[in-house]
DOZA-241906 format. One record per residue: x, y, z of N, C-alpha, C, CB in turn; residue number from 1; residue in one letter. Coordinates in pm, 1 decimal. Atoms other than C-alpha are relative to their C-alpha. Glycine has a CB too. Layout:
<recs>
(rec (X,Y,Z),(X,Y,Z),(X,Y,Z),(X,Y,Z),NUM,A)
...
</recs>
This chain:
<recs>
(rec (-15.9,108.0,93.5),(9166.8,20310.3,18089.5),(-156.4,-80.5,92.1),(195.6,-94.6,3.0),1,X)
(rec (129.4,84.5,-35.6),(8816.4,20079.4,18090.0),(84.5,-115.4,99.1),(-94.3,-77.9,-161.9),2,X)
(rec (-67.2,79.4,-98.5),(8857.8,19811.1,18350.7),(-97.2,-140.4,-55.4),(-15.4,65.0,185.8),3,X)
(rec (38.4,110.1,-5.7),(8785.3,19469.6,18236.2),(-77.5,-99.5,93.2),(76.6,-27.0,-19.7),4,X)
(rec (91.1,56.1,-70.4),(8646.3,19357.3,18544.7),(-95.9,35.5,53.6),(32.2,-40.3,61.1),5,X)
(rec (78.0,-148.5,-55.9),(8391.6,19622.4,18600.5),(-122.5,25.8,-96.8),(114.0,154.2,-10.3),6,X)
(rec (109.0,-41.7,149.7),(8157.2,19569.1,18257.9),(-81.2,15.2,22.6),(-36.8,-69.7,-107.4),7,X)
(rec (133.3,-3.6,-6.3),(7841.6,19662.1,18251.3),(-91.3,-97.1,-38.5),(-29.2,87.8,-53.0),8,X)
(rec (69.7,142.6,49.7),(7596.0,19379.6,18212.2),(-42.9,2.4,-99.2),(-99.5,-54.6,62.0),9,X)
(rec (75.4,22.3,162.6),(7439.7,19451.8,17900.5),(137.4,-11.4,-110.5),(-120.7,172.2,-55.4),10,X)
(rec (-62.4,54.4,133.7),(7755.8,19442.4,17690.1),(-6.5,-163.2,-65.3),(145.4,28.5,20.7),11,X)
(rec (-19.9,158.5,62.5),(7740.3,19148.4,17476.8),(146.5,-20.4,-12.6),(-72.2,-27.0,-161.8),12,X)
(rec (-148.6,46.9,-20.1),(8044.6,18937.0,17492.6),(84.6,69.2,-159.2),(3.1,-211.8,14.5),13,X)
(rec (-65.8,-31.1,79.4),(8327.1,19042.5,17275.8),(85.3,127.1,36.2),(-74.0,2.2,-97.8),14,X)
(rec (-130.7,-101.9,-12.5),(8657.3,19271.9,17235.8),(-58.0,114.5,80.9),(66.0,61.8,-158.2),15,X)
(rec (26.4,-146.3,-44.2),(8479.8,19639.7,17298.8),(-116.3,-49.9,150.0),(-92.8,117.0,-163.0),16,X)
(rec (108.6,0.6,-139.1),(8267.3,19679.0,17618.7),(-8.0,135.0,95.9),(52.5,-127.6,112.7),17,X)
(rec (9.2,-106.5,-107.7),(8200.6,19959.2,17867.9),(-12.6,-43.1,143.5),(-114.7,84.1,-26.6),18,X)
(rec (-54.9,42.5,-132.0),(8298.1,19943.2,18224.7),(-130.2,99.2,70.0),(195.2,44.9,37.7),19,X)
(rec (80.6,-68.9,-85.0),(8091.3,20117.8,18525.4),(36.4,124.4,-25.3),(6.2,-34.3,135.0),20,X)
(rec (-11.1,-166.7,2.2),(8267.7,20460.1,18504.5),(-72.7,47.7,-66.4),(109.5,63.7,-39.1),21,X)
(rec (93.0,-72.3,102.2),(8037.2,20543.8,18221.2),(-74.0,76.5,37.9),(-74.3,-64.9,-68.2),22,X)
(rec (89.3,-51.2,-73.8),(7859.2,20829.4,18292.5),(-98.2,73.4,-109.0),(66.5,88.3,109.7),23,X)
(rec (38.7,18.9,86.6),(7656.8,20801.2,17995.9),(-58.4,155.5,-93.8),(-79.2,-103.2,43.1),24,X)
(rec (27.3,-88.9,26.1),(7707.3,21114.9,17833.5),(-20.9,3.2,-193.5),(95.5,76.3,79.4),25,X)
(rec (56.0,4.8,115.4),(7584.2,21005.7,17477.5),(90.2,-16.1,-124.1),(-73.4,107.2,-6.1),26,X)
(rec (-75.0,2.0,137.6),(7898.9,21003.2,17254.3),(42.7,-114.1,-92.0),(110.1,54.6,20.9),27,X)
(rec (-19.7,82.6,96.7),(7954.8,20691.2,17187.2),(-113.8,-90.7,-89.4),(80.8,-72.3,58.7),28,X)
(rec (155.9,48.1,88.7),(7562.1,20602.6,17051.7),(29.1,111.0,-75.5),(-182.9,-3.7,83.3),29,X)
(rec (-0.6,-109.8,107.8),(7618.1,20950.6,16874.2),(135.3,-75.0,-121.5),(52.1,187.5,91.3),30,X)
(rec (-83.8,63.1,77.2),(7924.3,20814.6,16722.8),(-12.2,-136.9,-70.3),(90.0,-1.7,65.5),31,X)
(rec (-1.7,134.5,48.8),(7901.2,20460.7,16673.9),(-126.0,-80.7,46.0),(128.1,-68.1,46.9),32,X)
(rec (108.4,54.5,-42.7),(7490.0,20393.6,16662.2),(11.1,-157.9,0.8),(-106.6,51.1,-79.5),33,X)
(rec (-54.4,147.9,21.9),(7542.5,20047.6,16536.1),(80.5,-105.3,87.0),(75.9,10.8,-95.5),34,X)
(rec (-30.5,52.7,-146.0),(7706.9,19966.0,16843.4),(18.6,-24.2,136.9),(28.7,-8.2,7.6),35,X)
(rec (1.8,-63.4,-177.7),(7678.1,20177.5,17152.1),(-183.3,-17.1,-38.8),(94.8,235.5,54.0),36,X)
(rec (100.2,-54.9,-39.8),(7362.8,20202.4,17328.7),(-5.3,19.8,145.2),(-95.9,-63.0,-46.0),37,X)
(rec (-3.5,-54.1,-110.6),(7237.4,20411.4,17609.1),(-120.6,-118.9,77.1),(-33.8,174.4,-14.5),38,X)
(rec (109.3,59.0,-85.2),(7072.4,20231.2,17929.3),(-16.2,135.8,89.4),(44.9,-155.8,92.1),39,X)
(rec (42.3,-135.6,-47.8),(6883.0,20532.7,18014.9),(-41.4,30.7,173.3),(-130.1,29.3,-91.8),40,X)
(rec (84.5,12.7,-100.3),(6713.6,20409.9,18314.1),(110.8,17.9,110.9),(-89.3,-136.2,-2.5),41,X)
(rec (-99.4,15.3,-108.7),(7084.1,20305.9,18508.3),(66.8,150.4,-9.8),(114.8,-138.0,-25.9),42,X)
(rec (-108.0,-113.5,14.2),(7266.3,20607.0,18339.2),(167.9,-58.1,-81.0),(29.0,58.9,183.4),43,X)
(rec (-122.2,41.7,50.7),(7531.7,20454.6,18120.8),(-27.7,-71.4,-113.6),(77.9,-74.1,90.1),44,X)
(rec (10.1,71.9,94.4),(7602.8,20312.7,17779.6),(73.6,-119.3,1.7),(20.8,64.0,-92.3),45,X)
(rec (-24.7,143.7,15.2),(7685.8,19955.7,17664.4),(11.1,-42.8,-142.4),(-107.3,-78.1,65.3),46,X)
(rec (-0.9,37.6,165.9),(7763.2,19769.3,17330.9),(-86.7,-123.2,20.1),(170.9,-38.4,-85.5),47,X)
(rec (104.5,80.0,35.8),(7493.4,19609.0,17213.3),(25.1,-90.2,-115.5),(-107.9,78.8,-24.4),48,X)
(rec (-35.8,33.5,133.4),(7672.9,19491.7,16903.9),(161.7,-4.9,-8.0),(-64.7,107.6,-102.1),49,X)
(rec (-103.2,11.2,68.5),(8037.1,19379.0,16813.0),(35.5,82.8,-120.4),(-1.6,-109.4,-25.8),50,X)
(rec (-34.1,-77.3,110.6),(8179.2,19598.7,16527.6),(78.1,-179.4,-85.2),(131.3,174.4,54.2),51,X)
(rec (-61.5,98.9,133.5),(8245.1,19366.6,16213.8),(68.5,62.1,-138.8),(-130.4,-86.3,-62.7),52,X)
(rec (-30.9,-46.8,136.4),(8307.8,19542.2,15934.1),(146.8,89.0,43.5),(-144.4,103.0,-77.0),53,X)
(rec (-150.3,-95.8,4.8),(8682.8,19769.6,15902.8),(-58.0,161.9,42.2),(88.8,2.2,-199.6),54,X)
(rec (92.4,-102.6,-34.0),(8385.5,20074.5,15913.0),(-10.5,9.5,126.1),(-120.4,-12.8,-50.0),55,X)
(rec (101.6,4.0,-160.8),(8217.7,19958.0,16247.3),(149.9,14.7,97.2),(-122.6,-208.1,44.1),56,X)
(rec (-124.0,-15.7,-85.8),(8610.3,19916.1,16363.6),(53.4,80.8,46.1),(77.6,-28.2,-29.6),57,X)
(rec (-29.0,-168.9,48.9),(8711.4,20278.7,16263.6),(-98.4,-1.3,108.5),(-36.8,86.9,-183.2),58,X)
(rec (111.8,-101.0,-80.0),(8351.8,20427.2,16446.5),(33.1,-68.1,133.0),(-191.5,-7.8,-51.3),59,X)
(rec (-3.2,-11.6,-140.1),(8416.9,20237.0,16802.5),(145.7,18.0,11.5),(-63.2,-121.8,82.9),60,X)
(rec (-156.2,-46.1,-36.6),(8792.2,20281.5,16804.2),(-43.0,162.3,3.7),(145.6,-49.2,-140.5),61,X)
(rec (38.7,-107.6,-34.8),(8678.2,20640.7,16764.0),(-62.3,40.1,132.0),(-62.8,22.4,-81.6),62,X)
(rec (106.6,8.6,-128.2),(8397.4,20617.0,17010.6),(92.2,12.9,144.3),(-93.7,-170.3,-1.7),63,X)
(rec (-106.8,39.1,-147.7),(8656.5,20489.7,17267.7),(123.7,128.3,26.7),(110.3,-181.5,-38.8),64,X)
(rec (-129.8,-106.8,4.4),(8986.6,20762.4,17180.0),(-89.5,104.8,31.9),(99.5,26.0,-154.7),65,X)
(rec (40.5,-151.7,-27.1),(8673.1,21026.7,17222.6),(-84.3,9.5,169.8),(-125.9,54.3,-148.6),66,X)
(rec (82.1,55.5,-118.5),(8518.5,20840.8,17568.6),(25.2,121.1,85.7),(50.9,-155.3,70.8),67,X)
(rec (-10.7,-75.9,-65.0),(8554.4,21160.7,17847.8),(97.1,-84.7,123.3),(-133.1,59.7,18.6),68,X)
(rec (-33.5,140.1,-146.0),(8575.4,20837.9,18117.3),(114.6,-75.2,-23.9),(-126.4,-141.2,16.9),69,X)
(rec (-62.1,166.6,61.6),(8772.1,20598.6,17927.0),(-83.0,-86.8,48.7),(158.5,-60.0,50.7),70,X)
(rec (65.4,163.1,-30.2),(8493.9,20358.3,17980.7),(3.8,-92.9,-75.0),(-126.9,-14.6,18.6),71,X)
(rec (80.1,117.0,129.6),(8491.0,20204.1,17665.0),(155.8,-101.8,36.9),(-27.8,89.0,-247.3),72,X)
(rec (-68.1,73.2,2.0),(8726.1,19893.9,17657.4),(4.8,-66.0,-132.8),(-19.7,-58.5,94.8),73,X)
(rec (-38.9,108.2,88.1),(8880.4,19681.0,17379.8),(118.3,-88.8,33.9),(25.2,54.9,-122.8),74,X)
(rec (-115.8,109.0,-26.2),(9075.6,19377.9,17483.0),(72.2,-56.5,-143.9),(-73.3,-139.6,84.9),75,X)
(rec (-49.2,28.7,154.5),(9181.8,19330.4,17109.7),(146.8,15.6,-13.6),(-67.7,103.5,-109.5),76,X)
</recs>
């Protein structure tokens, strides 16, 4: 489970975030490229835009549920 006290600094404020347990597997930006980006130099992904539409929220949830390290949080 993602730790809200351990968020990566690039996350935009909001309900969804990645924490520092992310291994940058690339799955979340592949599933939801309008929400997640990779920070390739540091080796993790982050939320650069919060989902707004029902479709985007569905994709964010799919990414969260697919995350192998459970690094994506949803404070909603």
